Structures are given as C-alpha cells and as structure tokens.
C-alpha positions as CSV (number, residue, x, y, z in Angstrom):
1,M,0.0,0.0,0.0
2,T,1.3,3.4,-0.9
3,D,1.7,6.3,1.6
4,T,-1.3,8.1,0.0
5,A,-3.5,5.0,0.1
6,E,-2.6,4.5,3.7
7,T,-3.6,8.0,4.6
8,Q,-6.8,7.7,2.6
9,A,-7.7,4.6,4.5
10,A,-7.0,6.3,7.8
11,C,-9.3,9.1,6.8
12,A,-12.1,6.8,5.9
13,A,-11.8,4.6,9.0
14,N,-11.3,7.5,11.4
15,P,-13.1,10.6,10.2
16,F,-12.9,12.5,13.4
17,P,-10.4,14.9,15.0
18,G,-7.6,13.2,16.9
19,A,-8.4,9.8,15.3
20,A,-6.0,10.2,12.4
21,P,-2.8,12.2,11.7
22,A,-3.0,15.6,10.1
23,R,-2.0,14.2,6.7
24,S,-5.3,12.3,6.7
25,L,-6.8,15.1,4.6
26,D,-4.6,14.1,1.7
27,V,-7.0,13.0,-1.0
28,P,-6.5,11.6,-4.5
29,E,-6.4,14.0,-7.5
30,P,-9.7,14.5,-9.3
31,A,-10.4,12.0,-12.0
32,S,-12.8,12.5,-15.0
33,A,-14.0,10.6,-18.0
34,R,-16.1,11.6,-21.0
35,L,-19.1,9.3,-21.3
36,T,-22.4,9.0,-23.2
37,W,-25.8,8.2,-21.7
38,S,-28.5,6.8,-24.0
39,A,-32.0,5.5,-23.5
40,D,-35.3,5.5,-25.4
41,G,-33.7,7.2,-28.4
42,E,-32.1,10.0,-26.4
43,K,-28.4,10.6,-26.0
44,I,-26.4,12.9,-23.8
45,D,-22.6,13.3,-23.8
46,Y,-21.4,14.1,-20.3
47,T,-18.3,14.3,-18.1
48,A,-18.2,12.4,-14.8
49,T,-15.8,13.8,-12.3
50,A,-14.8,12.4,-8.9
51,A,-13.2,15.0,-6.6
52,H,-13.1,16.6,-3.2
53,L,-14.3,20.1,-2.3
54,D,-12.6,22.1,0.4
55,V,-15.0,23.1,3.2
56,V,-13.5,26.4,4.6
57,S,-14.7,28.6,7.3
58,D,-15.1,32.4,6.9
59,A,-11.8,32.7,8.8
60,G,-10.0,30.5,6.2
61,K,-9.8,27.4,8.4
62,L,-10.2,24.1,6.7
63,L,-13.1,22.2,8.2
64,G,-12.9,19.2,5.9
65,R,-13.0,17.9,2.4
66,M,-16.3,16.8,0.9
67,F,-16.3,14.1,-1.8
68,S,-18.3,14.9,-4.9
69,L,-19.3,12.9,-8.0
70,S,-20.4,15.3,-10.7
71,Y,-22.2,14.6,-14.0
72,V,-22.0,17.6,-16.4
73,A,-23.6,17.4,-19.8
74,A,-21.8,18.7,-22.8
75,G,-23.2,21.8,-24.4
76,P,-23.3,22.6,-28.2
77,D,-19.5,23.3,-28.2
78,G,-18.7,20.1,-26.2
79,E,-18.1,22.0,-23.0
80,A,-20.4,22.7,-20.0
81,D,-23.3,25.0,-20.6
82,P,-23.5,27.7,-17.9
83,A,-27.2,28.2,-18.7
84,R,-28.0,24.7,-17.8
85,P,-29.4,24.0,-14.3
86,V,-27.2,22.3,-11.7
87,T,-28.6,20.1,-8.9
88,F,-26.8,19.2,-5.7
89,A,-28.1,15.9,-4.4
90,F,-27.6,13.8,-1.3
91,N,-29.1,11.2,1.0
92,G,-29.4,11.7,4.7
93,G,-29.0,9.4,7.8
94,P,-27.5,11.5,9.3
95,G,-24.5,9.4,8.5
96,S,-25.3,8.3,5.0
97,S,-23.4,8.8,1.8
98,S,-25.0,9.8,-1.5
99,V,-24.6,6.4,-3.3
100,P,-28.3,5.3,-3.0
101,I,-29.8,8.4,-4.6
102,N,-27.0,8.2,-7.3
103,F,-26.8,4.6,-8.4
104,G,-30.3,3.8,-7.0
105,G,-32.2,6.0,-9.4
106,L,-31.2,9.6,-10.2
107,G,-27.7,9.3,-11.7
108,P,-27.0,8.4,-15.3
109,R,-26.3,4.8,-14.2
110,R,-28.6,2.6,-12.2
111,V,-28.5,-0.9,-10.7
112,V,-31.3,-3.0,-12.1
113,T,-33.7,-3.9,-9.3
114,D,-36.0,-6.9,-8.9
115,G,-39.3,-5.5,-7.6
116,C,-39.5,-6.3,-3.9
117,G,-36.9,-9.1,-4.2
118,H,-33.3,-9.2,-3.0
119,V,-31.0,-7.9,-5.7
120,R,-28.2,-10.3,-6.7
121,A,-24.7,-9.2,-6.1
122,D,-24.0,-9.4,-9.8
123,A,-27.0,-7.3,-10.8
124,A,-26.7,-5.5,-14.1
125,V,-25.9,-1.7,-14.2
126,E,-27.7,0.2,-17.0
127,D,-28.0,3.7,-18.4
128,N,-30.9,5.0,-16.3
129,P,-33.8,6.1,-18.5
130,Q,-35.2,8.3,-15.8
131,T,-32.0,10.1,-14.8
132,I,-32.4,13.8,-13.9
133,L,-29.3,14.4,-16.1
134,R,-31.9,14.9,-18.9
135,D,-32.9,18.2,-17.3
136,T,-30.0,19.2,-15.1
137,D,-26.3,18.7,-14.4
138,V,-26.1,16.9,-11.0
139,V,-23.5,16.8,-8.2
140,F,-23.8,14.1,-5.6
141,L,-22.2,15.1,-2.3
142,D,-21.2,12.9,0.6
143,A,-21.7,14.5,4.0
144,L,-18.6,15.0,6.1
145,G,-17.7,11.8,7.9
146,T,-19.4,9.6,5.3
147,G,-18.2,8.0,2.0
148,W,-14.8,9.4,1.2
149,S,-15.4,12.8,2.9
150,C,-13.0,13.8,5.7
151,V,-13.1,16.0,8.7
152,A,-10.0,18.1,9.6
153,D,-8.2,16.9,12.7
154,D,-8.6,20.2,14.5
155,C,-12.3,20.6,13.6
156,E,-14.6,20.2,16.5
157,P,-17.1,17.4,15.5
158,A,-20.1,19.3,17.0
159,S,-19.4,22.1,14.5
160,V,-20.3,19.9,11.5
161,F,-22.2,17.0,12.9
162,G,-25.5,18.7,13.7
163,V,-28.5,20.3,12.0
164,D,-27.0,23.8,11.7
165,G,-23.3,22.8,11.3
166,D,-24.1,20.2,8.6
167,A,-26.2,22.7,6.5
168,D,-23.4,25.3,6.9
169,A,-20.8,22.7,5.6
170,F,-23.0,21.9,2.6
171,A,-23.6,25.5,1.8
172,R,-19.8,26.1,1.8
173,A,-19.2,23.0,-0.4
174,I,-21.8,24.1,-2.9
175,C,-20.4,27.5,-3.2
176,E,-16.9,26.0,-3.7
177,W,-18.2,23.8,-6.5
178,L,-19.9,26.8,-8.2
179,E,-16.7,28.8,-8.0
180,E,-14.4,26.1,-9.2
181,N,-16.6,25.3,-12.1
182,G,-17.7,28.8,-13.1
183,R,-21.4,28.0,-12.7
184,W,-22.7,31.0,-10.7
185,S,-25.1,31.9,-13.5
186,S,-26.7,28.4,-13.6
187,P,-30.1,27.9,-12.0
188,L,-29.5,26.1,-8.7
189,Y,-31.5,23.2,-7.4
190,L,-31.3,21.0,-4.2
191,F,-32.4,17.4,-4.1
192,G,-32.4,15.7,-0.7
193,E,-33.7,12.4,0.6
194,S,-34.7,11.5,4.1
195,Y,-32.5,13.5,6.5
196,G,-31.4,15.3,3.3
197,T,-34.8,16.9,3.4
198,I,-34.0,18.5,6.8
199,R,-30.7,19.6,5.4
200,N,-32.4,21.1,2.3
201,S,-35.0,22.9,4.4
202,V,-32.2,24.7,6.3
203,L,-30.0,25.0,3.2
204,M,-32.6,26.8,1.0
205,R,-32.9,29.4,3.8
206,I,-29.2,30.0,4.6
207,L,-28.1,30.0,0.9
208,G,-30.5,32.8,0.4
209,E,-29.2,34.6,3.4
210,R,-25.7,34.3,1.8
211,G,-26.8,35.8,-1.5
212,V,-27.2,32.4,-3.4
213,A,-30.6,32.3,-4.9
214,V,-32.2,28.8,-5.1
215,T,-34.4,28.0,-8.1
216,G,-36.0,24.8,-6.8
217,V,-35.9,22.2,-4.1
218,V,-36.9,18.5,-4.1
219,L,-37.8,16.8,-0.8
220,L,-37.9,13.0,-1.3
221,S,-39.2,11.0,1.7
222,A,-39.3,14.1,3.9
223,I,-39.2,14.5,7.6
224,L,-39.6,18.1,8.8
225,D,-40.7,18.1,12.5
226,W,-38.3,16.0,14.6
227,V,-40.8,16.0,17.5
228,Q,-42.8,13.2,15.7
229,V,-40.0,10.7,16.5
230,Q,-39.8,11.4,20.2
231,P,-41.1,8.8,22.6
232,G,-44.8,9.1,23.5
233,E,-45.6,11.7,20.8
234,D,-49.1,11.0,19.3
235,L,-47.9,12.6,16.0
236,Y,-45.8,9.5,15.6
237,Y,-48.7,7.1,15.8
238,L,-50.9,9.3,13.6
239,G,-48.2,9.4,10.9
240,M,-47.8,5.6,11.1
241,M,-51.5,4.8,10.7
242,P,-51.9,5.3,6.9
243,T,-48.7,3.5,6.3
244,Y,-49.8,0.6,8.4
245,A,-53.0,0.5,6.4
246,A,-51.2,0.5,3.1
247,T,-48.9,-2.3,4.3
248,A,-51.8,-4.4,5.6
249,Q,-53.4,-4.1,2.2
250,W,-50.2,-5.1,0.4
251,F,-50.0,-8.3,2.3
252,G,-53.7,-9.1,1.9
253,R,-54.6,-8.4,5.6
254,A,-57.0,-5.5,4.9
255,G,-58.5,-3.4,2.1
256,K,-59.3,-6.3,-0.2
257,G,-60.8,-5.2,-3.5
258,V,-60.3,-1.5,-2.8
259,D,-58.1,0.7,-5.0
260,V,-54.7,1.3,-3.3
261,D,-55.0,5.1,-3.5
262,E,-58.6,5.1,-2.3
263,W,-57.6,2.9,0.6
264,F,-54.8,5.2,1.6
265,D,-57.1,8.2,1.4
266,R,-59.6,6.4,3.6
267,A,-56.8,5.8,6.1
268,L,-55.8,9.4,6.0
269,E,-59.4,10.4,6.7
270,F,-59.7,7.9,9.6
271,T,-56.4,9.2,11.1
272,E,-57.5,12.8,11.2
273,D,-61.2,12.4,12.0
274,V,-61.3,9.4,14.3
275,L,-57.9,8.3,15.6
276,A,-56.5,11.8,16.3
277,P,-59.4,12.9,18.6
278,A,-59.2,9.5,20.4
279,L,-55.4,9.8,21.1
280,L,-55.8,13.3,22.2
281,K,-58.1,12.2,25.1
282,G,-55.6,9.8,26.6
283,D,-57.2,8.0,29.5
284,H,-60.2,10.3,29.4
285,L,-61.3,8.3,26.3
286,D,-64.4,6.3,27.3
287,A,-63.7,2.5,27.3
288,R,-66.6,1.9,25.0
289,R,-65.4,4.5,22.5
290,E,-61.9,3.0,22.7
291,R,-63.2,-0.4,21.7
292,E,-65.2,1.1,18.9
293,V,-62.1,2.9,17.5
294,A,-60.0,-0.3,17.9
295,R,-62.5,-2.3,15.9
296,K,-62.4,0.3,13.1
297,M,-58.6,0.6,13.2
298,S,-58.3,-3.2,13.1
299,K,-60.0,-3.3,9.7
300,F,-57.4,-0.9,8.4
301,V,-54.2,-2.3,9.9
302,G,-54.9,-6.0,10.0
303,L,-54.2,-6.4,13.7
304,A,-56.7,-7.8,16.2
305,P,-58.8,-5.2,18.1
306,E,-57.6,-6.8,21.4
307,Y,-54.0,-6.2,20.3
308,L,-54.8,-2.5,19.6
309,L,-56.6,-2.1,22.9
310,A,-53.7,-3.6,24.8
311,H,-51.6,-0.8,23.2
312,H,-54.3,1.8,23.7
313,L,-54.4,2.4,19.9
314,R,-50.6,3.3,19.9
315,V,-48.6,0.7,18.0
316,D,-44.9,1.2,17.7
317,L,-43.4,0.5,14.2
318,A,-41.2,-2.3,15.5
319,D,-44.2,-4.0,17.1
320,F,-46.2,-3.7,13.9
321,R,-43.5,-5.0,11.7
322,M,-43.1,-8.1,13.9
323,A,-46.9,-8.6,14.5
324,L,-48.4,-8.3,11.0
325,L,-46.8,-11.4,9.5
326,A,-46.0,-13.3,12.7
327,D,-48.2,-16.2,11.6
328,E,-45.9,-16.6,8.5
329,G,-42.7,-16.3,10.5
330,K,-41.9,-13.1,8.7
331,I,-41.0,-9.5,9.6
332,C,-41.8,-6.7,7.1
333,G,-39.4,-3.9,6.2
334,R,-39.1,-0.3,7.6
335,L,-37.8,1.8,4.7
336,D,-40.2,-0.1,2.4
337,T,-42.8,-2.1,4.2
338,R,-43.5,-4.3,1.2
339,F,-40.2,-6.1,1.7
340,A,-40.2,-9.0,4.1
341,S,-37.6,-11.4,5.6
342,D,-37.5,-14.3,8.1
343,A,-38.5,-13.2,11.6
344,L,-35.7,-12.4,14.0
345,S,-34.5,-14.7,16.8
346,P,-36.7,-14.4,20.0
347,M,-33.6,-13.2,21.9
348,Q,-33.2,-10.2,19.5
349,T,-35.6,-7.9,21.2
350,S,-33.6,-4.6,21.1
351,V,-35.8,-2.0,19.4
352,E,-32.6,-0.4,17.9
353,W,-31.6,-3.8,16.5
354,V,-35.1,-4.4,15.0
355,A,-35.0,-1.0,13.4
356,G,-31.6,-1.6,11.8
357,E,-32.5,-5.1,10.5
358,D,-34.4,-4.0,7.4
359,A,-35.1,-6.3,4.4
360,A,-35.7,-3.2,2.3
361,A,-32.1,-1.9,2.9
362,D,-30.4,-5.4,2.8
363,A,-32.0,-6.0,-0.6
364,V,-30.3,-3.1,-2.5
365,E,-27.7,-1.0,-0.6
366,P,-24.6,-3.3,-0.8
367,V,-25.1,-3.7,-4.6
368,W,-25.4,0.0,-5.1
369,T,-22.1,0.6,-3.3
370,K,-20.4,-2.1,-5.3
371,A,-21.6,-0.5,-8.6
372,F,-20.4,2.9,-7.4
373,R,-16.9,1.6,-6.5
374,A,-16.6,-0.2,-9.9
375,F,-17.6,3.0,-11.7
376,C,-15.1,5.2,-9.9
377,R,-12.2,2.8,-10.1
378,E,-12.8,1.3,-13.6
379,E,-14.3,4.1,-15.6
380,L,-13.0,7.2,-14.0
381,G,-9.6,5.8,-12.7
382,Y,-10.3,7.3,-9.3
383,R,-8.7,5.2,-6.6
384,G,-10.3,6.0,-3.2
385,A,-9.7,4.4,0.1
386,A,-10.4,0.7,0.4
387,R,-13.2,1.4,2.9
388,Y,-16.0,3.6,1.7
389,L,-18.3,4.6,4.5
390,S,-21.7,4.2,2.8
391,S,-23.2,4.4,6.2
392,N,-21.5,5.8,9.3
393,Y,-24.4,6.1,11.7
394,E,-22.4,4.8,14.7
395,K,-19.9,7.6,14.6
396,V,-22.0,10.4,13.0
397,G,-25.7,9.8,13.6
398,T,-25.4,8.8,17.2
399,K,-23.4,12.0,18.0
400,W,-25.7,14.3,16.0
401,D,-26.5,17.7,17.6
402,W,-30.3,18.0,16.9
403,R,-30.5,21.5,18.3
404,H,-31.6,24.0,15.7
405,E,-31.9,27.8,15.8
406,E,-35.2,28.2,14.0
407,P,-35.6,31.5,12.3
408,G,-37.5,34.0,14.3
409,C,-36.8,32.2,17.6
410,S,-34.4,33.4,20.3
411,Y,-33.3,29.9,21.3
412,K,-32.2,26.6,19.9
413,A,-35.0,24.0,19.7
414,E,-34.0,20.5,20.9
415,A,-36.3,18.9,18.4
416,P,-36.2,21.0,15.2
417,N,-39.1,21.8,13.0
418,V,-37.6,22.8,9.7
419,A,-40.9,23.4,8.1
420,V,-40.4,26.9,9.6
421,D,-37.2,27.3,7.6
422,I,-39.1,26.3,4.4
423,A,-41.8,28.8,5.0
424,V,-39.2,31.6,5.7
425,A,-37.3,30.7,2.5
426,L,-40.4,30.7,0.3
427,R,-41.6,34.0,1.7
428,R,-38.2,35.6,1.0
429,N,-38.0,34.0,-2.4
430,P,-41.5,33.4,-3.8
431,T,-40.0,32.5,-7.2
432,C,-38.5,29.3,-5.7
433,K,-40.5,26.1,-6.4
434,L,-40.7,23.1,-4.1
435,A,-41.5,19.4,-4.9
436,I,-42.4,17.1,-2.0
437,I,-42.4,13.4,-2.8
438,G,-43.6,10.5,-0.6
439,G,-44.6,6.9,-0.7
440,R,-47.4,4.9,0.8
441,Y,-45.1,2.2,2.1
442,D,-42.5,4.4,3.7
443,A,-42.4,3.8,7.5
444,A,-39.2,5.8,8.0
445,T,-40.6,9.2,7.0
446,T,-44.4,8.9,6.9
447,F,-46.4,10.9,4.3
448,W,-49.1,12.1,6.7
449,N,-46.6,13.9,8.9
450,V,-45.0,16.1,6.2
451,V,-48.5,17.0,4.9
452,H,-49.5,18.0,8.4
453,D,-46.2,19.9,9.0
454,M,-46.6,22.0,5.9
455,S,-50.3,22.7,6.6
456,C,-49.3,24.3,9.9
457,Q,-47.2,26.9,8.1
458,Y,-50.3,28.7,6.7
459,L,-48.7,29.7,3.5
460,S,-50.5,32.1,1.3
461,P,-52.4,30.7,-1.8
462,E,-49.7,32.2,-4.0
463,L,-46.9,30.4,-2.1
464,K,-48.9,27.1,-2.0
465,E,-48.9,27.2,-5.8
466,R,-45.1,26.9,-5.6
467,V,-45.4,23.6,-3.8
468,S,-46.0,20.4,-5.9
469,W,-47.0,17.2,-4.1
470,Y,-46.3,13.7,-5.4
471,R,-47.4,10.5,-3.7
472,Y,-46.5,7.1,-5.1
473,G,-46.9,3.4,-4.4
474,C,-43.4,3.1,-3.1
475,G,-41.3,3.1,0.1
476,H,-38.6,5.4,1.4
477,M,-36.2,4.9,-1.6
478,A,-38.7,5.5,-4.3
479,Y,-36.3,4.6,-7.1
480,T,-36.1,0.9,-6.2
481,D,-39.6,0.5,-7.6
482,V,-39.5,0.7,-11.4
483,P,-43.1,1.8,-11.9
484,T,-42.6,4.6,-9.4
485,L,-39.2,5.5,-10.9
486,E,-40.9,5.9,-14.3
487,A,-43.7,8.0,-12.9
488,M,-41.4,10.1,-10.8
489,G,-39.0,10.5,-13.7
490,E,-41.7,12.0,-15.9
491,D,-43.1,14.1,-13.1
492,L,-39.6,15.5,-12.3
493,H,-39.0,16.2,-16.0
494,E,-42.2,18.2,-16.1
495,W,-41.3,19.9,-12.8
496,Y,-37.8,20.9,-14.0
497,Q,-39.2,22.3,-17.3
498,R,-41.8,24.4,-15.5
499,R,-40.8,28.0,-15.3
C-alpha cells in the first residue's frame, strides 16, 4: 500500500479529529471521463468527475474535504453549458453517503432492481432512462464523515455533525463547486432524501441569506418536524396509521378489492377524523369508545382489536413489523414495508436492532455501493480508500446535535421543526419552487406527517402554488420501484421544465 493510500484509508476509517494524523486530509487528485448516456432514443454526452471540495470557514480554516461525484452534460460546443441548471443531491441518515440516490435511481447509471426481491450481487448496471441528467447537471455530495469525505483533525465534531453545522458545511461546499466550475449563473437546485430533506430545508434558507438564490428544491421522503419521532408523541402514531393500512393491504390483511390510493385516502381520513381525537383524550377516552375505535382501526391495519386495545391504539413500528406477518414467521421492512424477511430470533428484542434489521435496505444497498466503486475505479480511474463509508451512523448519527436555531426564535430548539425554515425561505424567495415526494409504504418518513407539518405553516395561496405534491406506491427509496421510478422521472422532468 502506498503512503497516499494509507492516509486515505486512515481518513475513511477515522473521520474525526484526533483519530488520524494531520495528513489524513490528503486525497486523490480529481479524475474524470467523457461518457455517453443513451436511452429510449435520447443521447447525452457528459463528463463524470470524482473530486473533493474544500469546506473552509469564513476565517479561512479548513473544516474538511467533501467528496463529490459530478455529472455535467456537454453543451453545443462540447463544454459545460452555464445556462443549464445544476442540482446538488444527497441522502441523509444522518451518516449516509449519496450512493443510494445516485446509483439507485437519479444518476445516469442505475443498478437494475427486482421488484420487492433481494437484488443479486452481480446485478446489471444500465443507463438510467429516468436520470435527472436529462434536465440538469447533477453533483452528488457525501456528507462530512461519510463516504470518502474527511473532517479536519482540529475541527470540533459538533461544529459539523449537527443540524446547523451540517447545513453550513454543505452551503460552503456548494459555493466551492460553483466557484471552481464557473457556474454561478446556472439555475441552482437542491435534491435531498430523508435527513437530506431536513438539510435542504435549512440550506434553502441559509443559501438565500448568503446571496445564493435557489431556483427549486426537491424533498424526497421528507421529515420536517423531529418531535414526531420522540417517545410518547401522538404525532408519531398518527403518521404511522396510513402506512400501516397500506402495508396491511399489500399483504392481503386488509382493504381487499379497494383501489390502493382510495384505501390510503380512507386511512388518512380515519387518522384525522377518528384516531387523532381518540389519542388526544388519553385515559379520558371512554372505554366503549376506545373499543369502537380499535374495531375500526383493526379493519385498516390487519391487527386484532384486542392487540390494539392492549396498546391503547398506539402501536410502535417495531411491534407492527413483527406482528403483522407473525403467523408466517416473517417481519416486514421499515424503509419499504412491502419487503419482508424471516423473523428475528426471539432473543433479538432490542428496538434499535429491530429498526436496523431491514429487508428493504439489505436487498439493495450493498449492490449500489459495489456499482459505485466499480464506476469510480474502472471508468474514472479514481482510486479512493479501500473502505467507503456508505453508512457511518455509529460515529456520525449517534453523535448528532439535533438543536436548531429556528428562524424567528431566540433559542435553539431541541427537536427542530424545519418546516419553519421552508416557510421563511419561500416568503423571502417566492420564485423558488418546491417538490415534495412521498410513498405509501415508507415507514421511516411517513407521508401524513409532512402534509401536516406544511399545513401548519399557513402559506398564502400564492406560495402554496409553488409547492408540488407527489405520492407514489413506493417506500422510502422510491427509485427501487421501477413503476414509481418511471412515474417520478416523468413528473420531475415536467417539474424541472416548469418556469
């Protein structure tokens, strides 16, 4: 192993101050290749570039180096077209790299999936017919501490591993890319998935505050109000209810013969008109009324009324996943509840363990990372560290600073509600457009909650017109589902073209 390779490996394995020598920020030289995408009679010549971006404070201090994989289409003269939009895209976690959103379904290359089946290790990689490269150049960014992105040794982790510090780091990396590539005149878009939607909500505000106008923002599988995941919060159970109903219908435990969208709409109505008032009453809810609600809820979620009563109508996701298919010896997924695998061992009762054991993630994520590594090494000639941190939840996510200084407040909220940031950004920049995308089978970031969170911002009719809603029959990672990918691809194409 060369000295450079050793330091790269140290950076990947120990992306925190004091865990690696100062030279750990040595990174490979950028590597590029001219490639051609083609599908359905269309063709795009583009340049793919793997490189690092310096994340530098206002005082000139290096905070870290953020890995980027850029796809830039060739203009009429064969070079980049400054008039073409550029989209910065990423996943979330916190602690996740951008590989899923890249090789899963938005980049010019995509791993071929197998419905709700486990993808083979030797799955084919194809030119992606639904890539957003058709409408925009795209830059996939790995958050600091993930992928091949490194944190400087003398950088305090709390300054970049938190809601505000993370958004600040991304804002600096985005400006660095725009400067290095001479793209300040390009329309600027943000595309975030999962925690990436929290990041985008803050980013669209602070970029505007720093004089960087944002043209459009995509929130895929959004979570905006963090209070909904706190123990005992009824917003959590309300958000889960429609997703439970959709899942029960998928497995034939409820909603037989009813159109899937109609069934989901019925569940949304039940959630707001029946379940919400019942939960609000707590133990003031009359026992007779509780039994009545349990019977109605049972018909939606496929669990016995007695089970629901024992939980006082509040069923945790881990319990639901284990209970729904218990008679088959199966547990359904979390990111996409249509996926299922053999039930866990009876001794594996840790809620955190159950949440992490997800058939939906196991089915696709290792193959995406493998395809990404092959692309960088074999087609771009980029030799990164042997270990690529596709997920670094243990060292990043568990240390995350969730406090957030919401605009207009004089203190930092312990559980951020970044819907406030979105509202502020839209009021300041009413020409910005927003796309919010969700799936019926996403139990990680439930669709009802984001609808509720945005409704509580009381945007004017004019600003509401800037927000486009898309709901599909998919899970958290919408692009694993080919019918959804096709529908989403066409919807995004129309959205990007809309002026």
